[in-house]
C-alpha positions in Angstrom: -56.5 267.6 33.9 -56.6 271.3 34.9 -53.7 273.1 36.4 -52.6 276.7 37.1 -49.9 278.6 35.2 -47.0 279.4 37.5 -46.4 282.8 36.0 -49.8 284.3 35.3 -52.2 282.1 37.3 -54.4 281.2 34.4 -55.9 277.7 34.2 -54.1 275.2 32.0 -56.1 272.5 30.3 -53.4 270.6 28.5 -50.5 268.3 29.4 -46.8 268.9 28.8 -46.2 265.2 28.1 -47.1 261.7 29.4 -47.4 261.6 33.1 -47.1 265.2 34.0 -49.1 268.5 33.7 -47.8 271.6 32.0 -46.5 274.4 34.3 -47.1 277.3 32.0 -50.0 278.4 29.8 -47.7 279.6 27.0 -44.1 280.1 25.9 -44.3 283.7 26.9 -45.0 282.8 30.5 -42.3 280.1 30.4 -39.8 282.7 29.1 -40.8 285.3 31.8 -40.3 282.6 34.5 -37.0 281.6 33.0 -35.7 285.2 32.9 -36.8 285.8 36.5 -35.0 282.7 37.7 -31.8 283.7 35.9 -31.8 287.4 36.9 -30.3 288.3 40.3 -32.8 289.9 42.7 -32.3 293.5 43.7 -31.9 292.6 47.3 -29.2 290.1 46.5 -27.4 292.6 44.4 -27.5 295.3 47.1 -26.2 292.7 49.7 -23.4 291.6 47.4 -22.4 295.3 46.7 -22.3 295.9 50.4 -20.1 292.8 50.9 -17.7 293.9 48.2 -17.5 297.5 49.6 -16.5 296.1 53.0 -13.8 294.0 51.4 -12.2 296.8 49.4 -8.4 297.1 49.8 -6.4 300.1 48.6 -3.3 298.1 48.2 -2.0 296.6 46.0 -3.3 299.0 43.3 -4.1 296.2 40.8 -6.3 294.5 43.3 -8.1 297.8 44.2 -8.7 298.4 40.5 -10.1 295.0 39.9 -12.4 295.2 43.0 -13.7 298.6 41.9 -14.3 297.3 38.3 -16.2 294.4 39.8 -18.4 296.9 41.7 -19.0 298.8 38.5 -20.6 295.7 36.9 -22.8 295.1 39.9 -24.0 298.7 39.9 -24.7 298.3 36.2 -26.8 295.2 36.9 -28.7 297.2 39.6 -29.4 300.0 37.2 -30.6 297.5 34.6 -33.1 296.0 37.1 -34.3 299.5 38.0 -34.7 300.3 34.3 -36.7 297.1 33.7 -38.9 297.8 36.7 -40.1 301.1 35.2 -40.3 299.9 31.6 -43.4 298.4 30.0 -43.4 294.6 29.9 -42.2 293.5 26.5 -44.7 290.7 26.4 -47.9 292.2 27.9 -50.2 290.0 29.8 -52.8 290.0 27.0 -50.3 288.2 24.8 -51.2 284.9 26.4 -54.9 285.3 25.5 -56.1 282.8 22.9 -56.4 285.6 20.2 -52.7 286.5 20.5 -51.2 283.0 20.4 -49.8 283.6 16.9 -47.9 286.7 18.0 -46.5 284.8 21.0 -45.4 281.9 18.8 -43.7 284.3 16.4 -41.7 285.9 19.1 -40.6 282.7 20.7 -39.7 281.2 17.3 -37.3 284.0 16.4 -36.0 285.2 19.8 -32.7 283.4 19.7 -31.7 284.2 16.2 -32.7 287.9 16.6 -30.6 288.1 19.8 -27.6 286.7 17.9 -28.3 289.2 15.0 -28.3 292.1 17.4 -25.2 290.8 19.2 -23.2 290.6 15.9 -24.2 294.2 15.1 -23.3 295.5 18.6 -20.8 293.2 20.2 -22.4 293.5 23.6 -24.7 290.8 25.1 -26.5 293.3 27.4 -27.3 295.7 24.6 -28.3 292.9 22.3 -30.7 291.6 24.9 -32.1 295.1 25.5 -32.6 295.7 21.7 -34.1 292.3 21.2 -36.7 293.2 23.8 -37.2 296.6 22.2 -37.7 294.8 18.9 -40.5 292.7 20.3 -42.1 295.7 22.1 -42.2 297.6 18.8 -43.6 294.6 17.0 -46.3 294.2 19.7 -47.3 297.9 19.3 -47.5 297.4 15.5 -49.0 293.9 15.5 -52.1 295.1 13.6 -49.8 295.5 10.5 -49.1 291.7 10.7 -52.4 291.0 9.0 -51.6 289.7 5.5 -47.9 289.9 6.1 -46.1 287.5 3.8 -42.8 287.2 5.8 -43.1 288.0 9.5 -39.5 286.9 10.1 -38.2 289.6 7.6 -40.5 292.1 9.4 -38.9 291.3 12.7 -35.4 291.5 11.2 -36.1 294.9 9.8 -37.3 296.2 13.2 -34.3 294.7 14.9 -31.8 296.0 12.4 -33.2 299.5 12.5 -33.2 299.5 16.3 -29.5 298.5 16.3 -28.6 301.1 13.6 -30.4 303.8 15.6 -28.4 302.8 18.7 -25.1 302.9 16.7 -25.9 306.3 15.3 -26.2 307.6 18.9 -23.1 305.6 20.1 -19.8 305.7 18.3 -18.7 302.1 18.4 -15.6 301.5 16.4 -12.5 299.6 17.7 -9.4 301.7 18.4 -5.9 300.5 19.3 -5.2 300.0 23.0 -3.3 302.9 24.6 -0.1 302.3 26.7 -0.8 301.9 30.4 1.6 303.8 32.6 3.9 301.5 34.6 2.8 298.4 32.7 5.0 296.5 30.3 2.5 295.3 27.6 5.1 293.5 25.5 6.6 294.5 22.1 3.7 293.5 19.9 1.3 295.9 18.2 -1.6 297.1 20.4 -4.7 295.0 19.8 -8.1 296.5 19.0 -9.8 297.9 22.0 -13.6 297.3 22.4 -14.6 298.3 25.9 -18.2 297.3 25.2 -17.3 293.8 24.1 -19.0 291.0 26.0 -19.1 287.2 25.6 -22.1 285.3 24.3 -23.3 282.0 25.9 -23.3 279.1 23.4 -26.4 277.6 25.0 -28.4 280.7 23.7 -27.6 280.0 20.1 -30.5 279.1 17.8 -31.8 275.5 18.2 -31.8 274.5 14.6 -28.5 272.7 13.6 -27.7 274.8 10.5 -28.6 278.1 12.1 -26.6 277.1 15.2 -23.5 276.2 13.2 -23.6 279.5 11.3 -24.1 281.5 14.5 -21.2 279.6 16.2 -18.7 280.1 13.4 -19.4 283.8 13.0 -19.3 284.7 16.7 -15.7 284.0 17.4 -14.2 287.0 19.1 -11.6 287.6 16.4 -14.3 287.6 13.7 -16.7 289.7 15.9 -13.9 292.3 16.5 -13.1 292.5 12.8 -16.7 293.1 11.8 -17.0 295.9 14.3 -14.5 297.8 12.3 -17.1 298.3 9.5 -19.4 301.4 9.5 -22.8 300.4 10.9 -24.6 300.3 7.6 -21.9 298.2 5.9 -21.8 296.0 8.9 -25.6 295.4 8.8 -25.5 294.8 5.0 -22.7 292.1 5.3 -24.4 290.4 8.3 -27.8 290.3 6.5 -26.4 289.2 3.2 -23.5 286.9 4.0 -24.3 285.6 7.5 -28.0 285.7 8.0 -28.5 284.5 4.4 -30.9 287.0 3.0 -30.9 287.6 -0.7 -29.7 290.8 -2.3 -33.2 292.1 -2.8 -34.2 291.0 0.7 -31.2 292.8 2.2 -32.1 296.0 0.4 -35.7 295.7 1.6 -34.5 295.1 5.2 -32.2 298.1 5.0 -35.0 300.1 3.4 -32.7 301.1 0.5 -32.3 300.6 -3.2 -30.8 297.3 -4.5 -27.8 299.2 -5.9 -27.1 300.9 -2.6 -27.4 297.7 -0.6 -25.1 295.8 -3.0 -22.6 298.6 -2.8 -22.6 298.5 1.0 -22.1 294.7 0.9 -19.2 294.9 -1.5 -17.4 297.7 0.5 -18.1 295.8 3.7 -16.7 292.6 2.4 -13.5 294.3 1.3 -13.0 296.1 4.7 -13.8 292.8 6.5 -11.1 290.9 4.6 -8.6 293.6 5.5 -9.5 293.4 9.2 -9.5 289.6 9.6 -6.3 287.8 10.5 -4.4 286.8 7.3 -3.8 283.3 8.5 -7.5 282.5 9.0 -9.5 281.8 5.8 -11.9 279.0 6.9 -14.5 280.0 9.5 -16.4 276.7 9.2 -14.6 274.8 12.1 -15.5 276.9 15.1 -16.7 274.0 17.3 -13.9 273.2 19.8 -12.2 269.9 19.0 -11.3 267.1 21.5 -7.7 268.4 21.5 -8.8 271.9 22.4 -11.0 270.6 25.2 -8.1 268.6 26.5 -5.9 271.6 26.4 -8.5 273.6 28.3 -8.5 270.9 31.0 -4.6 271.0 31.2 -4.8 274.8 31.5 -7.3 274.6 34.4 -5.2 272.0 36.2 -2.1 274.1 35.8 -3.8 277.2 37.2 -5.2 275.2 40.1 -1.6 273.9 40.9 -0.1 277.3 40.4 2.3 275.5 38.0 3.7 278.4 36.0 5.9 276.2 33.8 2.9 274.1 32.8 0.9 277.2 32.1 3.6 278.8 30.0 3.9 275.6 28.0 0.3 275.9 26.9 0.6 279.5 25.8 2.1 280.8 22.5 5.1 283.2 22.7 3.1 285.9 20.9 -0.1 285.4 22.9 -2.4 288.3 23.4 -4.4 289.1 26.6 -7.1 291.7 26.8 -9.6 292.6 29.5 -12.5 294.6 28.2 -13.6 297.1 29.5 -10.3 297.4 31.5 -7.3 299.1 29.8 -4.8 296.3 30.4 -3.4 294.4 27.5 -0.4 292.2 26.8 1.1 291.0 23.5 3.7 288.4 24.5 3.8 285.4 26.8 6.6 287.0 28.8 4.7 290.3 29.5 1.5 288.3 30.2 3.1 286.1 32.9 5.1 289.1 34.4 1.6 290.6 35.1 -0.2 287.6 36.4 2.6 285.7 38.3 2.6 288.0 41.3 -1.2 287.7 41.7 -1.1 283.9 41.6 2.0 283.3 43.6 1.1 282.7 47.3 4.6 284.0 48.3 4.1 287.3 46.6 2.9 290.4 48.5 0.5 291.0 45.6 -1.1 287.5 46.0 -4.9 287.8 45.5 -6.0 284.4 46.6 -6.8 280.8 45.4 -8.7 280.0 42.2 -11.2 277.5 41.0 -12.3 277.2 37.4 -15.4 275.8 35.6 -15.4 275.1 31.9 -18.0 277.1 29.8 -18.7 277.7 26.2 -18.8 281.2 24.8 -18.7 282.5 21.2 -18.1 279.0 19.8 -14.8 278.9 21.7 -13.6 277.1 24.8 -13.7 279.3 28.0 -13.4 279.1 31.7 -15.2 280.9 34.6 -12.8 281.8 37.3 -13.8 281.9 41.0 -11.4 283.6 43.5 -11.2 282.9 47.3 -9.3 285.8 48.8 -7.0 285.3 51.8 -8.9 285.0 55.1 -12.2 284.1 53.4 -13.9 280.8 52.8 -16.1 281.5 49.7 -15.0 281.4 46.1 -16.6 284.4 44.3 -17.1 284.8 40.6 -14.3 286.9 39.2 -14.0 286.6 35.4 -14.8 284.6 32.3 -11.7 283.8 30.1 -12.5 283.1 26.5 -9.6 281.3 24.8 -8.5 281.2 21.1 -6.4 278.2 20.3 -4.1 278.0 17.3 -1.7 275.1 16.5 -2.3 273.4 19.8 -1.6 276.4 22.0 -3.4 279.4 23.5 -3.1 282.3 21.1 -5.4 284.8 22.8 -7.2 285.2 26.2 -10.0 287.7 26.5 -10.9 288.2 30.1 -14.4 289.5 30.9 -16.0 290.6 34.1 -18.4 288.3 36.0 -21.7 290.1 35.7 -22.8 287.8 32.9 -22.5 284.7 35.1 -26.3 284.4 35.3 -26.6 284.5 31.5 -24.2 281.5 31.4 -26.2 279.7 34.1 -23.3 280.1 36.5 -23.5 280.7 40.3 -21.9 283.8 41.6 -20.2 281.9 44.5 -18.9 278.4 45.1 
């Protein structure tokens, strides 16, 4: 049976399974259609920005700051769409020709693991996505060199690693302690590391293979990711390639285009620095998948927030809990300071009340997380506001990392309810 590809319009002469016809002529076309569905259209973004501008309130200051930051993320999305519109397509139309099927298959087979690799190096989902696309563009331009290539996967890893290292050479990305915020009591704990570029990673974009998925999940927890960002870029790449991606010592040296001695030295120094940066109480990183107890705690947390039950919320949070909000400057290192900040925003009797909340459970970085939707007073629509990634220790919430909502499409979340 002959059909037409929904992306490129070419005829399809194969079936996708019993009883139905394929919708796309190749994985490349399927991926382009997938990205198009999940990316907000420019018109929708412009309309949403206009709505947010009309709703801006100067008081209270915390609400004004949050609204302006939300606008910042929408403008960033708009800039990204504009950049993509003038950039050469990463997978050119010719890639779906019969003679290029091997290259297409290579890209699709390694897309997820390379995106995770770039994310570990950079800590930013947006930049990892951009550099993964750049990797495939460079690979496409150099595809003639694939002839006779013994290990195409290593070739792609080398391109991706060099692209990330080039980016890090141009952008100084090392965590620094949070600075005090005037007028804000952040608690008496030490300032946590500040990573304004940090973004969450959707669990449904981890590699499909069970072993690769497990390794990716257990080394994407935010506390681990933050620790590895302390390493200089070359040491970071060496440790990730050797100890996480599983390349041999010689392969790691080849991927870094360095001598074996130099690569081994970078790995050893990186391991030492990583041990110093990791929390002392955490030695085993093999149990990152949320347990049934953690999922139950997440549900109790969502129910307590929906009821605005501060006592129930406090019972679920450790006394030394840490809250950060990258890229915002706010941070809190005790339960008391944390609730002193959020209570006025959640309490309907408070003049700083921002509205009513709904939450949806999501999975990010191998951890439990929730997507928060806010309905402001006088409105009828719940709009995406944040993604909270929770770290749970000893049956209570030890850390909350609050991210802005512009990655909702990456998580398959609607922007409004």
